[in-house]
Backbone and ligand atoms as CSV (ligand in chain L), in Angstrom:
chain,resi,resn,atom,element,x,y,z
A,1,MET,N,N,91.101,105.450,119.660
A,1,MET,CA,C,92.421,105.696,120.067
A,1,MET,C,C,93.421,104.646,119.812
A,2,ARG,N,N,94.608,105.049,119.450
A,2,ARG,CA,C,95.628,104.036,119.233
A,2,ARG,C,C,96.953,104.497,119.814
A,3,VAL,N,N,97.775,103.423,120.126
A,3,VAL,CA,C,99.185,103.842,120.672
A,3,VAL,C,C,100.179,103.259,119.653
A,4,THR,N,N,101.220,104.081,119.660
A,4,THR,CA,C,102.297,103.616,118.729
A,4,THR,C,C,103.652,103.435,119.536
A,5,VAL,N,N,104.246,102.311,119.440
A,5,VAL,CA,C,105.447,102.125,120.073
A,5,VAL,C,C,106.679,102.194,119.147
A,6,ASP,N,N,107.692,103.049,119.511
A,6,ASP,CA,C,108.865,103.241,118.570
A,6,ASP,C,C,109.864,102.209,119.145
A,7,ARG,N,N,110.084,101.232,118.353
A,7,ARG,CA,C,110.972,100.145,118.912
A,7,ARG,C,C,112.395,100.669,118.895
A,8,ASP,N,N,112.773,101.742,118.254
A,8,ASP,CA,C,114.141,102.223,118.344
A,8,ASP,C,C,114.402,102.913,119.642
A,9,ARG,N,N,113.247,103.300,120.325
A,9,ARG,CA,C,113.421,103.928,121.677
A,9,ARG,C,C,113.169,102.982,122.808
A,10,CYS,N,N,112.449,102.034,122.571
A,10,CYS,CA,C,112.085,101.091,123.658
A,10,CYS,C,C,113.277,100.380,124.157
A,11,SER,N,N,113.384,100.441,125.593
A,11,SER,CA,C,114.544,99.775,126.176
A,11,SER,C,C,114.207,98.673,127.052
A,12,GLY,N,N,112.889,98.257,127.036
A,12,GLY,CA,C,112.406,97.134,127.795
A,12,GLY,C,C,112.058,97.435,129.318
A,13,HIS,N,N,111.630,98.670,129.584
A,13,HIS,CA,C,111.344,98.956,131.014
A,13,HIS,C,C,110.114,98.326,131.525
A,14,VAL,N,N,109.186,98.074,130.642
A,14,VAL,CA,C,107.972,97.302,130.755
A,14,VAL,C,C,106.949,98.052,131.706
A,15,ARG,N,N,107.159,99.397,131.988
A,15,ARG,CA,C,106.140,100.002,132.780
A,15,ARG,C,C,104.914,100.167,131.929
A,16,CYS,N,N,104.941,100.290,130.729
A,16,CYS,CA,C,103.702,100.379,129.943
A,16,CYS,C,C,102.766,99.129,130.070
A,17,ALA,N,N,103.446,98.002,129.944
A,17,ALA,CA,C,102.691,96.723,130.122
A,17,ALA,C,C,102.186,96.510,131.487
A,18,ALA,N,N,102.992,96.965,132.510
A,18,ALA,CA,C,102.596,96.843,133.940
A,18,ALA,C,C,101.339,97.575,134.175
A,19,LEU,N,N,101.179,98.836,133.587
A,19,LEU,CA,C,100.082,99.747,133.891
A,19,LEU,C,C,98.843,99.385,132.999
A,20,ALA,N,N,99.133,98.880,131.763
A,20,ALA,CA,C,98.049,98.588,130.900
A,20,ALA,C,C,98.293,97.308,130.046
A,21,PRO,N,N,98.227,96.036,130.772
A,21,PRO,CA,C,98.589,94.870,130.112
A,21,PRO,C,C,97.621,94.484,128.914
A,22,GLN,N,N,96.453,95.120,128.844
A,22,GLN,CA,C,95.515,94.792,127.710
A,22,GLN,C,C,95.799,95.789,126.555
A,23,VAL,N,N,96.708,96.584,126.749
A,23,VAL,CA,C,97.051,97.579,125.667
A,23,VAL,C,C,98.434,97.257,125.132
A,24,TYR,N,N,99.438,97.065,125.936
A,24,TYR,CA,C,100.799,96.907,125.589
A,24,TYR,C,C,101.234,95.536,125.765
A,25,ARG,N,N,101.561,94.771,124.746
A,25,ARG,CA,C,101.966,93.448,124.727
A,25,ARG,C,C,103.495,93.454,124.545
A,26,LEU,N,N,104.211,92.457,125.095
A,26,LEU,CA,C,105.643,92.293,124.898
A,26,LEU,C,C,105.955,91.324,123.912
A,27,ASP,N,N,107.031,91.693,123.130
A,27,ASP,CA,C,107.538,90.647,122.128
A,27,ASP,C,C,108.365,89.583,122.755
A,28,GLU,N,N,108.900,88.786,122.080
A,28,GLU,CA,C,109.565,87.540,122.666
A,28,GLU,C,C,110.888,87.947,123.256
A,29,GLU,N,N,111.343,89.151,123.073
A,29,GLU,CA,C,112.558,89.733,123.584
A,29,GLU,C,C,112.309,90.498,124.848
A,30,GLY,N,N,111.113,90.763,125.229
A,30,GLY,CA,C,110.719,91.501,126.430
A,30,GLY,C,C,110.680,92.984,126.104
A,31,TYR,N,N,110.566,93.378,124.811
A,31,TYR,CA,C,110.267,94.808,124.558
A,31,TYR,C,C,108.760,94.884,124.288
A,32,ALA,N,N,108.213,96.152,124.335
A,32,ALA,CA,C,106.957,96.322,123.917
A,32,ALA,C,C,106.671,96.115,122.447
A,33,ALA,N,N,105.649,95.421,122.078
A,33,ALA,CA,C,105.515,95.181,120.699
A,33,ALA,C,C,105.347,96.511,119.839
A,34,ALA,N,N,106.131,96.560,118.908
A,34,ALA,CA,C,106.317,97.770,118.097
A,34,ALA,C,C,105.263,97.977,117.189
A,35,GLY,N,N,105.052,99.291,116.780
A,35,GLY,CA,C,104.047,99.582,115.755
A,35,GLY,C,C,102.721,100.248,116.428
A,36,ALA,N,N,101.875,100.473,115.605
A,36,ALA,CA,C,100.528,101.007,116.093
A,36,ALA,C,C,99.494,99.941,116.467
A,37,HIS,N,N,98.854,100.131,117.636
A,37,HIS,CA,C,97.923,99.168,118.176
A,37,HIS,C,C,96.679,99.929,118.555
A,38,PRO,N,N,95.523,99.406,118.184
A,38,PRO,CA,C,94.318,100.088,118.735
A,38,PRO,C,C,94.042,99.712,120.101
A,39,VAL,N,N,93.514,100.727,120.881
A,39,VAL,CA,C,93.221,100.587,122.219
A,39,VAL,C,C,91.840,100.065,122.406
A,40,PRO,N,N,91.744,98.967,123.249
A,40,PRO,CA,C,90.450,98.336,123.399
A,40,PRO,C,C,89.448,99.307,124.066
A,41,PRO,N,N,88.171,99.110,123.872
A,41,PRO,CA,C,87.245,100.061,124.584
A,41,PRO,C,C,87.389,100.014,126.183
A,42,GLY,N,N,87.445,101.056,126.748
A,42,GLY,CA,C,87.561,101.072,128.195
A,42,GLY,C,C,88.978,101.206,128.680
A,43,GLN,N,N,89.906,101.083,127.814
A,43,GLN,CA,C,91.302,101.115,128.194
A,43,GLN,C,C,92.099,102.329,127.818
A,44,GLU,N,N,91.378,103.355,127.545
A,44,GLU,CA,C,91.966,104.632,127.112
A,44,GLU,C,C,92.774,105.214,128.248
A,45,ARG,N,N,92.219,105.221,129.465
A,45,ARG,CA,C,92.976,105.804,130.557
A,45,ARG,C,C,94.285,105.053,130.874
A,46,PRO,N,N,94.275,103.695,131.021
A,46,PRO,CA,C,95.398,102.887,131.222
A,46,PRO,C,C,96.430,103.150,130.110
A,47,ALA,N,N,95.921,103.270,128.882
A,47,ALA,CA,C,96.829,103.432,127.725
A,47,ALA,C,C,97.509,104.676,127.855
A,48,GLU,N,N,97.000,105.807,128.314
A,48,GLU,CA,C,97.598,107.017,128.475
A,48,GLU,C,C,98.644,106.913,129.667
A,49,ARG,N,N,98.159,106.343,130.673
A,49,ARG,CA,C,99.144,106.255,131.769
A,49,ARG,C,C,100.352,105.373,131.524
A,50,GLY,N,N,100.129,104.340,130.849
A,50,GLY,CA,C,101.363,103.565,130.301
A,50,GLY,C,C,102.232,104.402,129.456
A,51,ALA,N,N,101.713,105.127,128.573
A,51,ALA,CA,C,102.538,105.978,127.658
A,51,ALA,C,C,103.301,106.976,128.443
A,52,LEU,N,N,102.670,107.682,129.435
A,52,LEU,CA,C,103.440,108.652,130.264
A,52,LEU,C,C,104.489,108.071,131.099
A,53,ALA,N,N,104.188,106.863,131.393
A,53,ALA,CA,C,105.178,106.102,132.391
A,53,ALA,C,C,106.534,105.655,131.641
A,54,CYS,N,N,106.520,105.679,130.344
A,54,CYS,CA,C,107.600,105.237,129.710
A,54,CYS,C,C,108.835,106.230,129.819
A,55,PRO,N,N,109.960,105.773,130.375
A,55,PRO,CA,C,110.989,106.703,130.604
A,55,PRO,C,C,111.804,107.068,129.409
A,56,GLU,N,N,111.577,106.302,128.300
A,56,GLU,CA,C,112.163,106.578,127.029
A,56,GLU,C,C,111.380,107.506,126.128
A,57,GLY,N,N,110.122,107.740,126.493
A,57,GLY,CA,C,109.210,108.424,125.549
A,57,GLY,C,C,108.990,107.713,124.277
A,58,ALA,N,N,108.983,106.404,124.340
A,58,ALA,CA,C,108.820,105.538,123.248
A,58,ALA,C,C,107.355,105.411,122.681
A,59,ILE,N,N,106.411,105.882,123.432
A,59,ILE,CA,C,105.043,105.705,123.114
A,59,ILE,C,C,104.293,106.998,122.797
A,60,SER,N,N,103.650,107.019,121.601
A,60,SER,CA,C,102.880,108.144,121.309
A,60,SER,C,C,101.322,107.764,121.275
A,61,VAL,N,N,100.470,108.649,121.609
A,61,VAL,CA,C,99.038,108.258,121.624
A,61,VAL,C,C,98.381,109.228,120.610
A,62,SER,N,N,97.390,108.590,119.874
A,62,SER,CA,C,96.627,109.493,118.895
A,62,SER,C,C,95.187,109.090,118.928
A,63,ARG,N,N,94.327,109.983,118.775
A,63,ARG,CA,C,92.986,109.755,118.865
A,63,ARG,C,C,92.249,109.727,117.507
L,1,F3S,FE1,FE,109.566,99.875,126.189
L,1,F3S,FE2,FE,108.945,102.142,127.481
L,1,F3S,FE3,FE,107.413,100.116,127.657
L,1,F3S,S1,S,110.988,101.354,127.359
L,1,F3S,S2,S,108.633,98.274,127.343
L,1,F3S,S3,S,107.833,101.205,125.821
L,1,F3S,S4,S,107.840,101.503,129.358
């Protein structure tokens, strides 16, 4: 599984990283690190919850 963060949509709500800190990292400006990131083993559920929690719909999940 991997997650992809659309930097154009991210507004820095940080709900993703709060729910799944091992999946979503923040950049130096406090936005979720953009691009595609592999989900570590065992983090699939938090990754999905973090994606669903984003109010901007900035995260997509692919398997
Ligand atoms: Fe950005 Fe959404 Fe996370 S706005 S910081 S991707 S909760």
